[in-house]
N, C-alpha and C positions, 0 to 999 in steps of 0.2 A: 682396297685399290681396285679389285676386280669389278665391283658394282659401279664405281665411278667411271672406270674405263668403258664398261658396256654402255653406260649412258652417253659417254663421249662418242662412241661408235655410232649410236643412233643419231646424235646431233650432226656428226659428219655426214651420215646418210641423208638426213633432211636437207643439208646444205649442198649436196652433190646431185640433186635431181636434174635429169636431162642433160648433164654435162658429157655423157658418153657419146652423144651424136657428133658427127663430123662438123667442125666449125659451128658450134651451137650459137655463137654470137651473131650468126647470119640469119637465124630463125626467129620469127615473131608471130604473135597471135593477134587477131583483130578483137578489140574490146570496144563496145558501143555504150556510150553514156546518153541515155534518153531522158529528156525533160519536157514536161507538158507546160502549157501556159499557166496552170495553177500551181506550179512548183513541185509536182511529183517527179521523182528521180528513180531511174533503174540503171544498174550497171550490169551489162550482159556480155560474157566472153564469147559471143557468136554474132552472126550477122545474117542477112537475107541469103537465100539459097542461090540466087542468080548473080551475086556479087563476084564470086570466084571465077566463073566463066568469062564475065566481062573484063575483069582485071587481067586474066590470062591473055585475052586478045589485045589488051592495051600494052602490057609490059613484057610480053614474051620477046626475046628469051632472057631478059635481064633478071626477071623475078619469076619464081615458080609458086603457084598458089594451089592449095588443096583444101576442100571442104570435107567435113565429116558429118554424118547424121546418125543419130540413134537417141531419141529422147528417153528411151527405156534403159539406157546404159547402166544405171545404178541399181536396176532390179536384178533379181536372180531368176533365171528360168532354165528350162531343160528341154532337150529334144533327143531322140534316139537313146533314151535312158542315160544321158550325160547331164549331170547337174552343173550349175554355176557357169553357164556359157555366156560370154560377153562378146559382142561384135559391133562393128561399125560398117556402114556404107561409106565408101571413100572414093575420091577421084583417083585416076590412074597415076597422078603425080605424087602420090603419097610417099613413095620411096625416093623421090627426088628431094624431099624435105627431111624425112626422118631416116636415120641410119641404123635401123634394126638389122641385125645380121641374119643372112640366109644360110640354112643348111643345104637346101635344094631349091633350084629355080633361079630365074633371072629377074631381078627387081625392075628392070626397064620394061618388061612385058607381062609381069605377073598379074596386073589388074586391068589389062587393056580390053579383055573380052567380057561381055556381060554375064557369062555363065562361069566365070573363074572364081576361085576362092583361095585365099592364102591362110594356112593354118599355123598355129604355134606348135612347137615341138611337143609340148604336153598334150595338146588337143589331138595331134596326129597319133601319138602313142595310145591315147585313150580310145579313139575311134577305130583305128586300124590295127592297133597292137604293135606298131613300129613306126619309125619316121620315114621309112621307104614307101611314101605314098604319092609321089609325084605322078600327075596325070591319071590318078584314080578318081572314080566318081564319089562325090560326097553328097549325101541326100539331106535336103532340108524341106520338110513338108511335101514329100512326093515329087520334089523337083531336084534333078541331079545337077550338081556343080562340078566342074573339073578342077582338081587340085593343081594349082600352078606354082605353088611355092610353100616351103616349110621354113618357118623362122626358128632360130635358136630361142631358148627360154628367155623371155623378156626380163630385163633388169628390174629389180624391185624399185630402183630409184628412177623409174620412168613414170611421168604423170599419166601417160596413156597406157592402160592395161586392158588387154583384150585376148580372146581365144581364137578369133578368126576375123578376117576382113573380106567384105564383099564389095564388088564394084558398084558405083552409084547407079550404073545402068541396070542393076538387078533390083533396085528399089521400086516397089510397086506403085508409089505415088509420084514418081519423077515427072510425069507429064503435068501434074497439078502443083508444081513447085511454087507458083506465084500465089497460091492460097495459104502458104505457110509464112509464119512470122520469122523473127530473127532466131531461128532454131538450128543454125548450121555453124558449129565451130570452124573457123577458117584460119589456116596457117600459111605462112609464106617463107621462102628462102631467097635472100638476095644473093645472086650468083657472084657479084663483084663487090668485095669488101670495101674498096675505095669509093664506091658510089652509094653506099648505104644511106648516108646523110641526105643526099639530094633526092634519091629515089623514095625514101620514107616520106618525105613531104609530099611528093607527087601521089604516092599511093593513098595517103590519108585524105588528100583533097579529092581524089577520084571516088573513094568510098563515100565520103560525105555527100558528094553530088548525087550518087546513086540512091543512097538511103534516104536523104532528106527530100529527094524528088518523090519517093514513095510515101513518106510520112508527112511531108510538109503541109498538105491540104488538111490533115487532121490536127494541125497545131502542135505537132510533136517535133521538137528539135533534137537532133542526134549529133553528138560529138564523137569523133573516132580517135582511138588511141591504139598504138601498136605496142603490145606487151612482149618483152623479151622472153624467149623460151626459158632461160635460167631463172626468171622471176615468177614463173607461173605457179609453181608448187606452193611457195610461201607468200605469194603476192595476190592470191585470189580470195582472201577472206572477205566476206560481205558481198561477193558477186552473186547474181541470180542465175540459177539454172546451170551450175557447173556439172561437167560429166566425169569428174575425177575427184579423188580424195584430196581436198585442199589442205595443206599444212597450216600451221599457226605459228607466226613469229614469236608470239608471247610464250607459247609452250616451249619453243627452242630456248628462249631467254631464261625461263624458269628452270628448265633442265640443266642449262649451262651453270646457273648458280648452284643447283643441287649437286652436280658433279664436283664443282669447285669446293662447296661447303664440306662434302663428305671427305674429300682429300685433305682439306685444311684441318678438319676436326681430327682425322686420323693422324696426320703428321704432328699436330700439336699434342695429341695424346701420347704419341710415341716419344716425342722429345720430353714431355712432362714426366712420364713414368721412367724413362731412361735416366734422366738427370736425378730424379728422386732416388732411384736405386743406387746411383753413383755417389750420393751423399754419404752412404754408409762406407764408402771407400776413400773418403777425404783424408783420413789419417794415413792410409796406405799410400796415397798420392804424395802426401807431405813427406813421409819417410823416404820415398823414392827420390824426391827432390833433394832431400838432405844428403843422400849418398851419391848424388852427382847426376841424376837423370835431368835432362833439360826439358823445358815446358813443351817444345815442339814435338819431341818424341812421345811424351805423355799424350799430347793432343792427337797424334797419329794413332796411338793405341786405342784411344776412345772412339775415333772415327772408324777404325778397323772393327772393333767390337760391334758398333752400331750397324755398320754395313753388312756384317755377317748375319746379324739378326734380321735386318730388313731384306737381305738377299735371299734368305731361306723363304721369307714371306712371298717373294716374287714367284717362286715355283708353285706355291699353293695358289696364288692369285691367277696364274696362267691356267691352272686346272679349273679353277672356279669360273673363269670366263667361258671356257668350253662347256662347263656344266650348266651355267645360267643362260647361255645363248638361246637354247630351245624354249624354256618358259618365257623368256623375254620376248622372243619372236611371237609367241602365242598371245601375249598381252597386247602387243602393239599391232598385231595383224600383218606382220611382214615376215618374209623368209630370210632371216639373218644367218648367213653362212660365213664362217671364218676359214679362209684358206690357210695352207701351211705357211706361205710367205707372210700372210698377215699375222700369224702366230709369232713368227720371228720378230716382226716389227713390234708386236705387243710386248714380247720379252725385253726388247731393247728399251721400250718405254718404261716398263716396270723397273728395269735396272736403273734408268735415269731417275725415276722417282725415289728409289732406294738410295741412290748416291746423294741426291739432293737432301733427303731426310738426314742421312748420316752426317753430311757436312754441317747442316744446321745444328745437329746435336753436338758435334765437336766444337763448333764456334761458340755455342752457349757456354760450354765448359771453359774454353780457352779465354773468353772475354774476362772471366773472373780469375783464372789461374795466372794470366799474364800480368795482373796488377798486384799479385800477392807474393809475399816471401814464404819460404817453407814453414817458418814459425807461425805465420798467419793461417796457412792452410791447416797446420796441425791443430790450431785453436778452433777450427770448424765453424764457429758461430757466425763470423762475418760473411763467409761465402754462402752459408745457408740462408742468411737474410737476403742476399742478392738473388739466389736462385728462387727463393719463395716469392719475391716480387715478380719474377718472370712467370712462375706458375700461375700467379693470380691473373696476369694478363691473358694467359692461355685459357683459363677457366672462363673469363669474361667473353673471349672470342667464341669459345665452344657454345656457351649458352645463348649468346646473341644469335648464332646461326640456328640453334635448335628452336628457339622461340619464333624466329622468322619462318622456319619450315612448318612449325605447328600452326601458325596463323594462316599461312598460304593454304596448307592442306585443309584446315577446317572450313575456310570460305569456299574453296573449290569443291569440297565434298558436299556441303549443304546446298550450293548452287546447282550442282548436277542433280541432287535428289529433288530439289525444287522443280527443276525442269521436267524431270521424269514423272513426278507425281501431280503436277498441276493439271486441273481439269481442262481439257482442250475445247470444251464446249459442245462436244458430240460424244456418242458412246462408241469408243474404239475397242472395247472388250467384246469378245464373241463374234467378231467380224472376220470372215474368211474371204480373201480376194482372189478370184481366178482371172488370169489374163493371157492373151495371145501375143507373144513378143514380136512376131514378124508381120502382122497385118491387122487391120481393123475388121470388125464384124459389121455386116449390113443386114443380116437376117432380122426379121421382126422378133423382138425379145419377149413379147407378151406370152406366146405359147411356151417358150423356154421357162419363163418365170412360173407359169401355172404348173408345169411339170415338177419344177424344183420344190415348190412349197407344199406339194402333196406329202412330202416327208414331214412327219410331225416335229422333228428336231430342227427343221429349217423354218424359222419364224418369219422371215421376209427376204426378198431378193430384189436387186436393182442392177441396172447396167449403166455404164458411164464412160466418158472419154478420159476423165481425170478423177483422182481420188485425193483425199488429204495426205500430205507428205510427199506427193509426186509433183514435179513442176507442172504448172497449169499453162493453158493457152493465154497469151497476153493480147488484149484488144484495146481499142479506144472506144469510149462511150460518151454520148452527149444526149441531152434532153431534146425531144422533138420541139421544134420552134426556135431552138438555139442554132448557132452556126457550128459546123464541124471543127472550125479552128479553135473553139472553146472546149473541145473534148478533153477528157482525161484518160489516163491509162488505167485499165482494170483487169484483174485476173478473171478468167472465165472457166467454170466447170460445166462441161456439156454432159447432160445426164438424160436418163429415161425416167418414166414414172416410178414412184415409190422410193426415190433416192433419199428424200429427207426423212421418211419414216424408217428406212433401213438403217441410216446412220444416226438416228435419234437427234437430228438437227431441229431445234425449236423454231417454228414459224410463228412469229409474234401475232397474237390474236386469232390464230387459226391452228392451234395445236391439234395434232392428230389428223389433220385434213391434208390429203395429197392434192395440192393445187394444180399439178400437171396432168391430172387424170383426163380431163376433157378438152383442154385448150392449150394452145402454144403461147408462151410468154416468158417472162423473166422473174426470178427472185433476186432481190438485192440484199446484201447484208447491211447492218446498221451503219457501218463506216462509209459504204457507197452512198447511202441515202444522205448522210451528213455532207459529204463532199459535193454531191450533185445539188444540194440545197432544196430537196423535195419536202415541202411541208406536208403534202398529202401524197405519199408515194404510190399507194395502190390505185391503179387505173391510169397513172401517168404513162405516156408513150416515150420510150427511150430507144436510141439507136446504138447497137453494138456492131461496129463496122458497117456492113451493108444490111444488117438485119434489124428490122423495126417492129417491136412488139410491145404490148402493155406490161406494166409491172403487176404481177399477180399477188405478190406478198413480200414481206420483209422477214428475213431470218436473223436470229440473234447472232452476233459476232462469235465466230469460233476460230480456233487456231488451225487453219489448213496448211500452214507452214510451221517451221520450228519456232521456239520461243526466242531465238536469236533476233527475229524480225517482228516488228509491230504488225498488228492485224491490218491488212490492206483491203481496199475495196474489192468486192467480189460480186460477180453476177453468175447465177445458176440458170442455165438455159436448157431448153428441150427441143430446139428446132433441128439440131444436128443429127443426122441419121446414123452414121457409123459409131461404133463404140469398141472399146478394147477391154474394159474391166467389167467383171460380174461379181458383185459383192453379196455375200450371204450372211444374214444375221442368224446365228445358230445357237443351240444349246451346247456350250463349250465342252460339257462332260461327254458328249457323243461325237467328238471331233472326227475320229477315224471312220466310223460307219457313215457319218454325214458326207465326208469327202469322197468316200467310195461311191456313195449314191450319186453325188453331184458329178463325179467323173463319168459314170455310166450315162447320165442324162445328157451331158454335154457331148459325149461321143456319138449319141444318136442324132442330135441336132447339128453338130459340127464335125462330121466324120473326117473331113480333110484337114482339120486343124488339131494342134496339140496345145492344150492349156496346161499351165502350171499354177500353183496357188501358194499363198502365204497368209499368215495371220497379220492383220493390220497392226495390232499392238506391237508385234516384233519389228515390223517395218518402221513404226514410229520411233522405236528405241534407237534405230541406226542414225537418226538425225542428231543424236547426242553422243555418237561413237567417239568423236575426237575428244570431247570433254571427259568421257569415261576413261579413255586411255591415259589422258594427262593426269586424271585423278589417281589411277592405279600407279603410275610412275612416281608421282609426287608423294603419295601415301607410302609406297614402298621405300622411297629414299628418305622420307621424314622418319619413318620407323627405324631405319638403319642408322640414321644420324643420331637419333635419340639413344639407341642402344650403345653406339660408340661413345657418346657423351657420358652415359651412365657407367660404362666400363672405366672410362678415364677418371670420372669423379669418384668412383668406388675405390680405385687404386690410389688416387691422390688423397682421399679422405683417410684411407688406411695409413699412408705414410705420415700424414699430419697428426693423426691421433696417436700413433706410436711415439712420435717426437714429444707429445705433450702428456705422456703417461705419468711421469713424475709429478707434473703440475696438477694433474687430476688427483693423484694420491694426496698431495698436500692440501688441496681444497677440501677433499673429503675428511681429512684428518682434523681440519679446523671447523668442521660442521656443515660443509656444503652438501646438499641433497643430490640424489642421482638425477632428478629432473632439472635442477638448477645447472648442473654440469652439462646435461644434454642440451639445454637451451643455449648455454654459452658456446659450446662447440659447434652447434648447428648454425647459430646466427653468424659465427665467424665466417662461414662459407656462404651463407645465404645472402649476405649483403652484396656479394659480387653477382649473384643471380639477379637481384633487383637492378643493379647497374646494367646488366646485360639486357634486361627487359626495356629499360629506358632507352637504350641504344637501338635495339632491333625493332620494337613495335612501330615507331614512326615510319621506318623504311618499309615494313610489311604493309602498313596502312596505305602508303602511297602506291605501291605496286599492285595490291589487290584492288584498290579503288579504280585504277585505270583498267584493270582486266575486267572487273565485274560490270563496269559501265558500258562494255561492248554488248551487253544483253539488254534488250528492251524490257524484259520481265525478269526481275532479279530479287534476291533476298534483301531485306532491309536490316538496318541496325547492325552493320558488320562490325562496329566497334565492340559489340558484346563478344564476338568470336576472338577478337584481339586480346581482350582482357582475360577470357577463359584460357587462351593459349599461354599467356604469362603465368596464370595460376597453375596450369598443368605443369609447366616447366618447374615452378616452385615446388609443387608436390613431388615431382620426379626427383628433384634434388634432395628433398627431405627423406624420401624413402631410400634413396641411394646411400646417403651418409649415416642414416639412423642406426644401421647394423653396428658400425664401428663405434659410434658414440655411446650406444647403449651397452655394448660389450665392455668398453673401458670404464663406463660409469658404474657397472656392476662389480668391478674388480675390488678385492680387498685392499684398503690403503697400504697395508704392509707390503703386499706384493707389488703395488704400483711404485712405492718408494724404493724397493729393492731392484726395480727394472734396470737392465744394463749393468 
C-alpha cells in the first residue's frame, strides 16, 4: 500500500505543476511553430526578444507580458564558491505574472532597477548565512547588485526553477537583441478573465505579424500558439530548446497503471489468502449456523477480522511512506516532503483501502454463505469449489498484471541502455568542457590554446559557441544563386580552429585535417548536403543568414542532440568571434591535475571571469534523465509486483497442495512417480499463467509500441522481449510453487493417506 501511495503522490505532483500561482488559468506561454518551404518543422516555446516590449505597448494594461533569457539555464555553474546556481534575466513584469511568495521586498519594484537582484531563500542563506539580506550587495563577477527581494523556497511543482533573478537591463547583450533568434521564453497574464477569448485571438495575430515580418523574406512561416500555464509541464514533450524539465504524459500513465496494479495485486492476494485460510473454518461456521447464528452476523465477524488485519497494516504502511519518501525523492530528483496534515490524509486513505478490502473479503464469503444451508456448509465441498473458482480468477488477474509490467520494464530498460550506449558519431569520452555562464569571450583563443596543450595530458583544445547536447543557434541557409525564400532551417555550431579534431568528428575525405586553420568557411553535415541538393558540396557558396562563405568540407552525421530526435541539418562555422565553451581532450586518468592546470591557465588569460567545468559524457547522460527515472520507477514497481505475486502464489499453492495431500498419497500408492505428481500439480496452476499471458501480452505490445515509436532511434524486434516476459513469468510461477509440490511429492504415501 505504501509503495502504491508514494507513486500516487508523485502522479498528483506531476498533475499539479504551476497551479499554486494566483489564477493560473489566466497565464499563457508563447509557442512558435516554424515551417520552411521544404517542409521542415520546429516547435519552439519562445519567441523573438522584441516581441514582449511591442506587445506591452499594444495591450497594456489588459495583458502583462514578460520575457526570460538564459540559454544556459540547464547547465550547472558556480560563482563565489556556490555550486548549481540557476538564474534568468527577466522583465520587471515578472511578478505581475507569477505568484512566487516573498519573504522580504516588494514584488512591484523588485526588478525595476538594472542593478537589482532577487534571491531565493536558499540562495540567500547560502551566500549571506541568513535570509536577512535585503539591500545588501551581491557580487557577480566583480559587479555588485543590490538585493531587492528574497523569495520563499520555490515549490517543487513549479516548471520554473531558479536561484536568482536579474533584470533584463543587466543583460550584457541587450543592445544587440535583434541579432538573436527566438531565444526568449515569453509569458503573459490576461488581467480580465471575461476577455481572455477575445484578447487571445488579438495577441496571436499581433505576434504572427511581428514574427512573420522578421522571417517572411527567408521563406519561413511561423504559426503562433498560446500554451496554458497548467499544460506546460506535461505538454512540452518534443519541443525544441526548453528551459525546464518537461514531464511525460506517458510516464504518468504508466505509473498510474503501476500503482493501480500493485494495489489490485495486493488486494487480490489478501482476499485470496484470507478466504483460503477461512476454508479451514467452514465446519465451525456451519456449526454456528446450526446453533442459531444468522448469516449477517457471521458476515460481520468475517469483515471485522479482515478489517483488523488490514487496519494493522495501515500503521505500518504509514511508517513506510515516511521511510521511503527520501530514497524516492533521490531517484526522481525532487524534494518530496510530507507534512503532518498530509500524513493525516494518508492515514484516512489507507483506512479507506483497508475498509474496501475488508468489505470485498466479507462479500466473497457472504455470496456463498447466503445461498447455502448449514448442512451444505458442513459438507464443505461445494463452497470450496466456488471459492476455488474465485481464486483462479485472482491468479489470472495477478499474473496478467505481472507479465504486463515485466514486458514494459524490459522494453524500457533496453531502450534506455540503447540510447546511452549508441555511438553518437564523435568521441565524447575524455572531453572536459569549461564555460563562462554570464558572458561570451572575445579574446583571441589561439594563445590560450597553445598554453593549455603544453600540458602533456591535454591532447587538444578548442573554443566554440555551442557544443553537442546544448541547444544550438538556429539559422536559415540557402545556396548562392537561389532565392532566400527557398531557404531552409539549419542548426549552427559556431566554433574556432581545432573543433573537429578535438571532438573526433570525421571530416569526409579530409580525416585529420583542420579545415578551419587558414580560411573562413562552412562545414556541412551529410544531412544538410542532402537537403540542399549539393552534388559537389566542397567549394559551393552558401548563405547562412547574412554570412556568405564557401563550403570547406562535409562532416559525417553525428548526434549533436539526443536520440529522441533525428539527425537534423547542421552547419559548423568559424566566422563568429565570441565564444563561451572551451573543450579539452584529455587523458581521463589525469582528470584532477589537468583541471587544476587548466584553471590556472584560464585565470591568467581571463582574470575577471569565473569558469566552471563538466565532463561532456556526464552532460550527455542528462539528456536521458527522464527515461532513466521512469525506468527506475517502473523497475522498482515491477519487482515489487512480482514479489507480491510470488507471495500470493506461494501461499495459494500451499493451500492447494495441502487440500490434495490425500490425492497425492493415493496416486503414489497406485504407482505414480514423484515427477509425474510434480508435473500434474504444476500444470494445474500453470495453465492459468498461460491464460494470463494471452490476456496481458497484446495490451503490453500496444502500449510499448506507442511509447517506443516516440524515439527516432530505437531497439528493434520488441516482440522478443514480450515473449521473454511471458517465459519469465512462467519460470517465476514454477519456482514459486515447486517447493510445495516437491515437498508433498516426497511424502510417504502412508503419511499422505493419514493426513487430517
